[in-house]
C-alpha positions in Angstrom: 5.7 16.6 56.5 3.4 18.2 54.0 6.3 20.4 52.8 8.6 17.4 52.4 5.9 15.6 50.4 5.3 18.6 48.2 9.0 19.2 47.6 9.5 15.5 46.7 6.5 15.8 44.3 8.0 18.9 42.6 11.4 17.3 42.3 9.9 14.2 40.6 7.8 16.5 38.4 10.7 18.7 37.4 13.0 15.6 36.6 10.2 14.1 34.4 9.7 17.5 32.6 13.5 17.8 32.1 13.7 14.2 30.9 10.8 14.8 28.5 12.4 18.1 27.3 15.7 16.3 26.7 14.1 13.5 24.8 12.1 16.0 22.7 15.2 18.1 21.9 17.1 14.9 21.1 14.4 13.6 18.8 13.7 16.8 16.9 17.3 18.3 16.9 20.4 16.5 18.1 19.8 13.0 16.6 18.8 14.2 13.1 21.8 16.6 13.0 24.2 13.8 14.1 22.8 11.6 11.3 23.2 14.4 8.8 26.9 14.9 9.8 27.6 11.1 9.6 26.2 10.9 6.1 27.8 14.0 4.9 31.2 12.7 5.9 30.5 9.8 3.6 29.7 12.1 0.6 25.8 11.9 1.0 24.3 15.3 0.8 21.0 16.8 0.0 18.7 19.9 0.0 19.1 22.3 3.0 16.3 21.5 5.6 14.2 24.2 7.1 13.7 24.3 10.9 11.2 21.6 11.9 9.4 21.3 8.5 12.6 20.0 6.7 11.8 19.8 2.9 8.1 19.2 3.2 7.2 22.7 1.9 9.5 22.1 -1.1 8.1 18.7 -1.9 4.5 19.8 -1.5 5.1 22.8 -3.7 6.9 20.8 -6.5 4.1 18.1 -6.6 1.4 20.8 -6.6 2.9 22.4 -9.6 3.6 19.2 -11.5 0.1 17.8 -11.0 -1.8 21.0 -11.5 -2.6 20.2 -15.1 -3.7 16.9 -16.7 -1.3 15.1 -19.0 -1.9 16.0 -22.6 -2.0 12.5 -23.8 -1.9 8.9 -22.5 1.8 8.8 -21.8 3.6 6.8 -19.2 6.4 9.1 -18.3 4.9 10.0 -14.9 8.0 10.2 -12.7 8.4 14.0 -13.4 4.8 14.4 -12.5 4.6 12.4 -9.3 8.3 12.5 -8.0 9.4 15.9 -9.3 11.5 16.4 -6.0 13.3 13.1 -6.6 14.3 14.1 -10.1 15.5 17.5 -9.0 17.5 16.3 -6.1 19.0 13.2 -7.8 20.3 15.5 -10.6 21.8 17.9 -8.1 23.2 15.5 -5.5 23.5 12.1 -7.3 21.9 8.7 -6.7 22.3 8.9 -3.0 21.0 11.9 -1.3 19.3 12.9 1.9 16.1 14.9 2.2 14.0 15.7 5.3 10.4 14.9 6.1 10.1 17.4 8.9 12.8 16.3 11.4 13.1 12.8 9.9 16.2 12.4 7.6 15.5 10.1 4.7 18.2 8.7 2.3 17.1 7.9 -1.2 18.4 4.5 -2.4 18.2 3.3 -6.1 21.2 0.8 -6.2 19.7 -2.7 -6.7 22.3 -4.6 -4.9 22.1 -2.4 -1.8 18.3 -2.6 -1.9 18.4 -6.4 -1.9 20.9 -6.4 1.0 18.7 -4.1 3.0 15.5 -6.0 2.5 17.0 -9.4 3.1 20.0 -9.2 5.4 18.7 -6.4 7.6 14.9 -7.1 7.6 15.0 -7.8 11.4 16.5 -4.4 12.3 14.4 -2.3 9.9 10.7 -1.3 9.7 8.3 1.6 9.8 9.4 4.9 11.4 7.7 6.8 14.2 6.4 9.4 11.7 5.0 6.8 9.4 3.3 5.0 12.3 1.9 8.3 13.7 0.7 9.3 10.2 -1.3 6.2 9.8 -2.2 5.7 13.5 -6.0 6.3 13.0 -6.1 4.6 9.6 -4.1 1.3 10.1 -3.2 1.5 13.8 -0.7 -1.1 14.8 -1.7 -3.7 12.1 0.7 -5.8 10.3 1.7 -3.1 7.7 2.8 -0.7 10.5 4.3 -3.3 13.0 7.9 -3.7 13.7 10.2 -6.3 15.4 8.8 -9.1 17.4 5.2 -7.7 17.0 5.5 -7.9 13.2 6.8 -11.4 13.4 3.9 -12.7 15.5 1.3 -10.8 13.5 2.7 -12.2 10.2 2.7 -15.7 11.7 -0.9 -15.5 12.7 -2.2 -14.1 9.4 0.0 -16.1 7.0 -2.2 -19.3 6.9 -5.1 -17.2 5.4 -3.0 -16.5 2.2 -1.4 -19.7 1.2 -2.1 -23.3 0.2 -5.6 -24.8 0.1 -7.0 -21.7 1.8 -5.8 -19.6 -1.0 -7.2 -22.0 -3.7 -10.5 -22.0 -1.9 -10.8 -18.2 -2.6 -10.9 -18.8 -6.4 -14.5 -19.8 -6.3 -15.6 -16.5 -4.4 -13.5 -14.6 -6.9 -15.2 -16.0 -9.9 -18.7 -15.7 -8.2 -18.1 -12.0 -7.4 -16.7 -11.3 -10.9 -19.7 -13.0 -12.6 -22.0 -10.7 -10.6 -20.1 -7.6 -11.7 -20.0 -8.8 -15.3 -23.8 -9.4 -15.4 -24.2 -5.9 -14.0 -22.1 -4.5 -16.8 -24.1 -6.6 -19.4 -27.4 -5.3 -18.1 -26.1 -1.7 -18.3 -24.9 -2.2 -21.9 -28.2 -3.9 -22.9 -30.1 -0.8 -21.5 -28.0 1.5 -23.7 -25.0 2.5 -21.6 -21.7 2.3 -23.5 -19.3 4.2 -21.2 -18.2 3.0 -17.8 -16.0 4.4 -15.1 -14.2 1.0 -14.6 -12.2 2.0 -11.4 -15.5 2.2 -9.5 -16.5 -1.3 -10.6 -13.0 -2.7 -9.7 -13.1 -1.1 -6.3 -16.5 -2.6 -5.5 -15.5 -6.0 -6.8 -12.2 -6.2 -5.0 -13.9 -5.0 -1.8 -16.6 -7.6 -2.2 -14.0 -10.3 -2.7 -11.8 -9.4 0.3 -15.0 -9.2 2.5 -16.3 -12.6 1.5 -12.9 -14.4 1.5 -11.3 -13.0 4.6 -14.2 -11.6 6.7 -17.3 -13.6 5.6 -19.5 -10.6 5.1 -20.8 -9.1 1.9 -19.8 -5.8 0.4 -23.1 -4.3 1.2 -22.5 -5.0 4.9 -19.0 -3.6 4.8 -19.4 -0.7 2.3 -19.7 1.9 5.0 -16.3 0.8 6.4 -14.7 1.1 2.8 -16.2 4.5 2.4 -14.9 5.7 5.8 -11.4 4.1 5.2 -11.2 5.9 1.8 -11.8 9.2 3.6 -9.2 8.3 6.3 -6.8 7.4 3.5 -7.1 10.9 2.0 -6.5 12.5 5.3 -3.5 10.3 6.2 -1.9 11.2 2.8 -1.6 14.7 4.3 -0.2 13.6 7.6 3.4 14.9 7.1 2.0 18.4 6.8 0.4 18.1 10.3 3.1 16.1 12.2 6.1 18.4 11.8 5.4 20.5 14.9 6.1 18.8 18.3 2.9 17.8 20.0 0.8 18.7 17.0 -1.1 15.4 17.0 -2.5 16.4 20.4 -4.0 19.7 19.3 -7.8 20.0 18.8 -7.4 21.0 15.2 -10.0 20.5 12.5 -7.7 17.8 11.0 -7.2 15.9 14.2 -10.9 16.1 15.1 -12.1 14.9 11.7 -9.5 12.0 11.5 -10.4 10.7 15.1 -14.1 10.9 14.3 -13.7 8.8 11.2 -11.6 6.2 13.1 -14.2 6.0 15.9 -16.9 5.3 13.3 -14.9 2.7 11.5 -14.1 0.9 14.8 -17.7 1.0 15.8 -18.7 -0.8 12.6 -15.9 -3.3 13.0 -16.9 -4.0 16.5 -20.4 -4.9 15.3 -18.9 -7.6 12.9 -16.5 -8.9 15.6 -19.2 -9.0 18.3 -21.5 -11.0 16.0 -18.8 -13.6 15.6 -18.1 -13.8 19.3 -21.9 -14.0 20.1 -22.3 -17.0 17.8 -19.6 -18.9 19.8 -20.8 -17.9 23.2 -24.4 -18.9 22.6 -23.3 -22.2 21.0 -24.4 -21.6 17.5 -20.9 -22.2 16.3 -18.0 -24.1 17.7 -15.3 -21.7 16.2 -15.1 -18.1 15.1 -14.6 -19.2 11.4 -11.7 -20.3 9.3 -11.3 -17.0 7.6 -8.8 -14.2 8.6 -11.1 -12.7 11.2 -11.8 -16.1 12.7 -8.1 -16.9 13.0 -7.5 -13.6 14.8 -10.4 -14.2 17.2 -9.3 -17.7 17.9 -5.8 -16.5 18.5 -7.1 -13.9 21.0 -8.6 -16.7 23.1 -5.1 -18.3 23.5 -2.8 -17.6 26.4 -0.2 -14.8 26.1 2.9 -16.1 24.3 6.3 -16.4 26.1 7.5 -13.4 24.2 4.7 -11.3 25.8 2.8 -10.8 22.5 -1.0 -11.2 22.7 -3.9 -10.1 20.5 -6.6 -7.8 21.9 -9.7 -6.3 20.4 -7.9 -3.1 19.3 -5.2 -5.0 17.6 -7.8 -7.1 15.8 -9.6 -4.1 14.7 -6.3 -2.6 13.4 -5.6 -5.9 11.4 -9.1 -5.7 10.0 -8.5 -2.1 8.8 -5.2 -3.1 7.3 -6.5 -6.0 5.4 -9.7 -4.2 4.4 -7.6 -1.5 2.8 -4.6 -3.5 1.5 -6.7 -6.4 0.4 -8.7 -4.5 -2.1 -7.0 -1.1 -2.7 -3.7 -2.4 -4.4 -5.5 -5.1 -6.5 -8.3 -2.7 -7.6 -5.6 -0.1 -8.8 -3.7 -2.9 -10.6 -6.9 -3.9 -12.4 -7.8 -0.3 -13.2 -4.5 0.5 -14.7 -4.3 -2.8 -16.5 -7.7 -2.2 -18.1 -6.6 1.4 -19.1 -3.4 0.0 -20.8 -5.3 -2.8 -22.6 -8.1 -0.4 -23.7 -5.5 1.9 -25.2 -3.5 -1.0 -26.8 -6.0 -3.1 -28.7 -3.4 -5.4 -30.3 -2.4 -6.6 -26.9 -6.0 -6.8 -25.7 -6.7 -9.3 -28.6 -3.6 -11.3 -28.0 -4.6 -11.8 -24.3 -8.1 -12.6 -25.3 -7.0 -15.3 -27.8 -4.8 -16.8 -25.0 -7.6 -16.9 -22.5 -9.9 -18.6 -25.0 -7.2 -21.2 -25.9 -6.4 -22.0 -22.3 -9.9 -22.0 -20.9 -11.7 -23.4 -24.0 -14.7 -21.1 -23.5 -15.1 -21.8 -19.8 -14.4 -19.6 -16.8 -10.7 -19.8 -15.6 -9.8 -22.2 -12.8 -6.8 -22.2 -10.5 -5.1 -24.8 -12.8 -5.4 -22.4 -15.8 -3.7 -19.4 -14.1 -0.1 -20.6 -14.6 -0.8 -21.0 -18.4 -1.8 -17.4 -18.8 1.8 -16.3 -20.0 0.7 -13.2 -22.0 -1.7 -12.0 -19.3 1.0 -12.4 -16.6 3.2 -10.2 -18.8 0.6 -7.5 -19.1 0.0 -7.5 -15.3 3.7 -7.2 -14.6 4.0 -4.3 -17.1 1.1 -2.6 -15.5 2.7 -3.0 -12.1 6.0 -1.6 -13.6 4.4 1.5 -15.2 1.8 2.1 -12.4 2.9 0.5 -9.1 0.4 0.9 -6.3 3.1 2.6 -4.1 5.6 5.1 -5.5 8.0 4.6 -2.5 9.1 1.8 -0.3 10.3 3.0 3.2 12.5 1.3 5.8 13.7 2.9 9.0 17.0 1.6 10.5 16.8 0.7 14.2 20.5 0.1 14.8 23.7 1.0 13.0 24.3 -1.2 9.9 26.9 -1.5 7.1 25.1 -1.3 3.8 27.6 -1.8 1.0 30.2 0.9 1.3 28.0 3.0 3.6 27.7 3.2 7.4 24.0 3.6 8.0 23.4 5.1 11.5 20.4 4.2 13.7 17.5 6.5 13.0 18.1 7.1 9.3 15.1 6.3 7.2 15.8 4.7 3.7 13.4 5.4 0.9 13.4 3.3 -2.2 11.7 5.2 -5.1 10.0 2.3 -6.8 8.4 4.4 -9.4 11.6 6.0 -10.5 13.3 2.5 -10.6 10.5 1.1 -12.7 10.9 3.9 -15.2 14.7 4.1 -15.3 16.2 3.9 -18.7 19.4 2.6 -17.1 17.5 -0.5 -15.9 14.8 -0.9 -18.7 16.3 0.8 -21.8 15.2 3.7 -23.9 11.6 2.4 -24.1 11.2 2.5 -20.3 8.2 4.7 -20.5 6.4 2.6 -23.1 3.9 -0.2 -22.6 5.8 -3.3 -23.8 4.7 -6.4 -21.9 7.1 -8.5 -24.0 10.0 -7.2 -21.9 8.7 -9.7 -19.2 9.1 -12.6 -21.5 12.5 -13.1 -20.0 12.8 -14.0 -16.4 16.4 -12.7 -16.0 15.5 -9.9 -13.7 18.1 -8.2 -11.5 17.1 -8.5 -7.9 15.8 -5.3 -6.5 14.8 -3.9 -10.0 11.2 -5.1 -10.2 9.7 -5.4 -6.7 6.0 -4.4 -6.8 5.3 -6.4 -3.7 8.7 -5.6 -2.0 10.9 -8.6 -1.3 12.6 -10.4 1.5 10.9 -11.7 4.6 8.7 -8.5 4.9 7.3 -8.8 1.4 3.6 -8.4 0.8 1.7 -11.2 2.6 -1.1 -11.0 0.0 1.0 -11.1 -3.1 -0.3 -14.5 -4.3 -3.8 -13.6 -3.4 -3.7 -10.3 -5.4 -2.1 -11.9 -8.5 -4.6 -14.8 -8.5 -7.5 -12.3 -8.1 -6.1 -10.1 -10.9 -5.7 -13.0 -13.4 -9.2 -14.4 -12.8 -10.9 -10.9 -13.1 -9.1 -9.8 -16.2 -9.4 -13.2 -17.9 -13.2 -13.2 -17.3 -13.6 -9.5 -18.3 -11.5 -9.8 -21.5 -13.4 -13.0 -22.7 -16.8 -11.3 -22.4 -16.2 -7.7 -23.5 -13.9 -5.8 -25.8 -13.2 -2.3 -24.6 -11.6 0.9 -25.8 -10.6 4.1 -24.0 -13.3 6.8 -23.9 -12.7 10.2 -25.4 -13.8 11.5 -22.0 -10.8 9.9 -20.1 -8.3 12.4 -18.7 -4.9 11.0 -18.0 -4.0 12.5 -14.6 -2.2 10.0 -12.2 -2.0 11.4 -8.6 -0.6 10.0 -5.4 -3.0 9.6 -2.4 -0.8 7.2 -0.5 -1.2 5.0 -3.6 -1.0 6.0 -7.3 -4.5 6.6 -8.6 -6.3 8.0 -11.7 -7.5 11.4 -10.6 -10.8 11.2 -12.5 -11.1 7.5 -12.8 -10.8 5.5 -16.0 -13.6 5.8 -18.6 -13.9 3.0 -21.1 -16.4 2.0 -23.7 -17.6 -1.7 -23.5 -18.9 -3.9 -26.2 -20.2 -7.4 -25.5 -18.4 -10.2 -27.5 -21.5 -12.4 -27.5 -24.5 -10.3 -28.4 
């Protein structure tokens, strides 16, 4: 009997090992090669991939070389610097080409009609790839930004009320209050003799404070440890593709894996303290609800019964959503503000035009929600800042079933990458002055769909788009009405990509109060 049981056990174990081996070979070898052949038959080619690593080494080498030096002046032709591999391969293989991120084949897509079709028509069968999810597993987990299918639908449905209607309008007061505190801090520093400021640090703290108070009901002081840890996690996750190409590498006890897991555990420990304090207030009767902010909505939803679809929130998913909104809720807006200030500081005529508009619309008072739609010139500046320096250089979508995209048959498993930065700087789309700061180009609203999509488009567009734009208008309007600013001689123009497009050394400006 013992021999029979042992034999049965060995047979089951062997079958499981064979199944696992088959799935691994299929994932890393057969499926990618099948996709490659399908696309080559349609005339879509690309650089030759190396075994397992694909074109990662080539991309890393090209970017390292292009970003090794700072730019010699404040120029905005940053595509050769940040996407040198895109320029090289598009010149060699045309607008459509395939490159390999390890064993994951990715097709570059710049045709605006096809982009629109992909993001609208096929939004339910596209999403984030396994490699993207694994790369951000310890950073964002299974939060909204990385969710797919039904999970994404339910998570979006739960979070959406926090970013629309009266709830959104109620955030304006917090935004003005936090901005006033920052401006008072700047004024005190100027009065004490300081003239130069690294503005990106101030914008990061300000947007972090705003997202904390509006969506998590906690001050920046309470959450600053989380932001610091998430910033470190972001830097590590930006290197993920270099560490995931080898099968099973995510399980190895490497320094990279140990460090990233340690940071994740510390972030989640701090988040659990915030979450537990909310739960305790309800349990001891000090509050009848978990709050009407995003965290409160998530905790209330967790108390409900499992939906008919089988989706339910748990503490881990709530922590993942918190990490997602902590990051996305301040990172993209702080970068938009930083780049906008840099552009206005180096274009004084536009700075003065916007200042006159704000003064005329607000009549010397702080901006209100009703004023925001009247900021025509400021909106043009914000759009031009987003065009020249979008937060994300690429927009990825993995195809989960075979689709027909224009004249192309796209097989299941192919990842489509939209190079937003290259499209934003394309002379074909924007003219010979595509690399110049010209906000007046946005005076016309006749945009070709898919040409300017800083927040993506379609059902899976950025949930916080309205929040971010309202925040940016309020902060810039208040800053520009109280200070004039110029770019410092110490500013070194060196955009880099660390998941998002950032100024390598920050942005140094010189501030001068308008009301001495």
